[in-house]
Structures are given as C-alpha cells and as structure tokens.
C-alpha positions, -999 to 999 in steps of 0.1 A, spaced: -36 -100 238 -44 -135 227 -30 -147 193 -64 -151 177 -74 -115 185 -41 -102 173 -46 -120 139 -81 -106 137 -68 -71 143 -40 -76 117 -66 -88 91 -89 -58 98 -60 -34 95 -49 -50 63 -84 -47 48 -86 -11 59 -52 -3 44 -61 -19 11 -94 0 10 -75 33 17 -49 25 -10 -77 17 -35 -95 49 -27 -63 70 -30 -54 53 -63 -88 58 -77 -89 95 -69 -53 101 -81 -57 83 -114 -92 98 -120 -79 133 -114 -49 126 -137 -65 108 -166 -102 119 -168 -110 155 -176 -134 172 -152 -160 180 -179 -170 148 -197 -175 150 -234 -184 113 -240 -203 88 -219 -176 61 -223 -139 65 -215 -118 73 -246 -89 51 -256 -64 77 -243 -82 78 -210 -82 40 -207 -44 38 -215 -37 66 -190 -57 49 -163 -41 15 -170 -6 30 -167 -15 51 -136 -29 20 -118 1 -1 -128 25 25 -115 6 31 -83 5 -6 -75 42 -11 -84 51 17 -60 29 4 -33 45 -31 -37 80 -16 -36 72 4 -5 58 -26 12 89 -46 5 112 -18 17 92 -13 49 92 -50 56 130 -51 50 135 -21 74 113 -37 100 133 -69 99 165 -50 102 151 -31 132 141 -64 148 175 -79 142 193 -48 156 170 -49 187 178 -86 192 215 -79 190 213 -50 214 194 -72 239 219 -100 236 247 -75 242 232 -62 274 221 -96 286 184 -89 287 159 -112 271 
C-alpha cells in the first residue's frame, strides 16, 4: 500500500473513532444526567453540572487510554525489534 493511501485510511479511521467516541459519550452522559421524562424545556443547573463533569471525565479517560495504548504499542515494537535482532532477521 502506498504511503498516501495509508495516511488517508489512518485519517478516515481516526475520524470514525472520534465520531464513535462522541456518540458513546453523548449517550452515556445523557443517560446519566438527564431524566427520561423532561420537566423543563431547558437543562437545569444540576443537569448542566452533571453533563460538564461527565464529559470531562469521559474525555480524560479517553486521553489516558490513548496514551497507555500508544505506550504499549511502542513497547511491543521495541520488543519485536529486539527479537528480530537476536535472531538475525530484518
């Protein structure tokens, strides 16, 4: 696969993953913070605070997971390189 096509696929995958994360976050925070039977047309102060905290926590966890997965991926690559060097294959 040529490098340009690989970049395009990576960008498409990133957009798809971000859209999925947004949808999951929206559903989870709505379910947690907004009652199923609306009493008012606008969000209450308590609902707004709950949503703000929920979104902040969701994004923080998402960022931490991304960093950890990147770290693990780099460790795996390093281990694979060391194994290949030890066996003499490139």
